[in-house]
C-alpha positions, 0 to 999 in steps of 0.5 A: 539648829537641828540637834544630832544625838550618839548611842552611848551604853544604851542610851542616846546623848544629845549635847548642845543646849540639849538639856534646855530645849528637851529636858527644862522645857519638855521633859525628855531625858535626864540631865548629864554634865553641862548643857548634855542629856541622856535620851532613852531610846523610845525618847530619841525616836519620838524627837526623831520621828518630830524632826526635833533631832536630825539623826542618832549616830550608831556605834559604826558612825552611821546617821539614822534616821526615824526609819532607821532608828526603829528599824533596827531598835529590837527593844521587846515590844518596842513598836507598841511602846513607842505608840503609847508614848506618842499618843500620850505627848500628844495628850501633853503628858510628861513620861519617862521609861520606868525601866531607866535609873534617873525615874523613881520607883512608879507606884504598882511595882513593874511598868514600861513608863512612869506617867507623870502629873500634867504640868510636872515631869521627870524633875518633880518626882511625882508620879501619877500612875504607872503604865503598862504596854501590850499588844491585843494578842499579848495575855496577862496572867492573873498574877501579874496585875498591879495598880496603874494603867494598863495600854492595849495596841490592837493591831490597826495600832488603836490603844485602848487604856485601862485602870486597874485598881484594887477592889474592897466591897462592903456593903449594908445590906441584911445587917440587921436582919436575922435569918430564920432557922431550919424553913423547909426546903426541896432540892431540885435538879439545879435550884431549890425552893422554899417553902412559906420563908419570912418576908424578909428573907426576900424582901429585905435580904433579897435571896431567891425569886418569889415563885409566881402565882401562890396566894400565901402571906409568906413567898415560896421562894426559888434559890439557886444553888450558891444560895441554897448551900449559904442558907444551909450552912447556916441553918436556915433550910432544912437541907443538907449543906454537903448535899447541896454542895455535891449538887453544885458540883455536879451541875457546874464542876469545881467552879461552883466551890470557887463561886461559893468562896466568893459569894460567901465573902460578898454576903460575909461583907453585907453585899447581895450578889445576884446573877450576873448571867444577862451581863456575861458575868457570875454576879451583879452586886448590891451594896446597900439593899433597904428594900427590894421594893426600893431597888436600886442600881447594882453596882459591880459586875463580877467575874470569878477565876481561879487565881493562876487565871490569864487573861486575854486583852480581847476578853478584858476589853468585852468586860470592860466595855459591857460593864461601863454600857451598862453603868457598872464597875468591872470586878474580878474575883481571883481565889485561891485556895490558900490565900483567900480572894483577890479583888479587881477591879478595870475600867475604862480610861481616858487620859 
């Protein structure tokens, strides 16, 4: 027998054997008195879509089919939330709207759904992750990033899932190497040449790139302005740090200071940052550099943004796809002059 539901104070109540049929066996809704359950609108829509509910009776006594129910449900992003709900249900997950009072607070804070571990449901009190749902044209302010999963629904109703997490870059590169003292260096238009520094400055700590064709025991290194500013501030090269920083601002504006902040933080964490230009990022990073001769793959691609940056989902998809294609993890460094750096990683997720 197919059951009917009825609207009541924002939820859809279903009686009969609904508790055994929908909640106990498949994790829909929340039990009320007797065998009655309360369904969130998106849960009721899914049961209507599957034919498990025959209709939902509204406050005026009208019987609504799936089509009529969806057409009258004005909730924000209801269409994309329904698509994600149906997709995860088809993959064998139980999930509940996070706003419902019977759902434990999902980790990460604000969310559209609480997704339960496979084989578990609302009664178990354990949540796998918080899930937020947006359409591809909905921007994401950096301040609204939360740990959990972001589901983006594109204009053709395809869904991409991103796992969002905190990142704490750390490494062992250069922990036993001492920087040289006042190496001769010249400031050029947008880089610095360091004349005859000790070999380990390049070989062990991966500063700069050797200038080819010079037959000396010690290399001549071409350094980026970021590398040079960092080295100048520590007395490793004989240039005025303020002069190098000013040249950096002339070359790339205020962005230079943000990138220098991130570059410095990575070096202080014993991580080697090198240019990420070939990958469309600010940096690629190496956590453990013992020798440039035996250099492995870089692990992270880092993009640097101000803390008030607003992400476009299309750009997120591009960054994460590119990083995945070159076997790296995409990390965003959000710089705030007062609060320092927040590190966030984004990866594609297949539920």
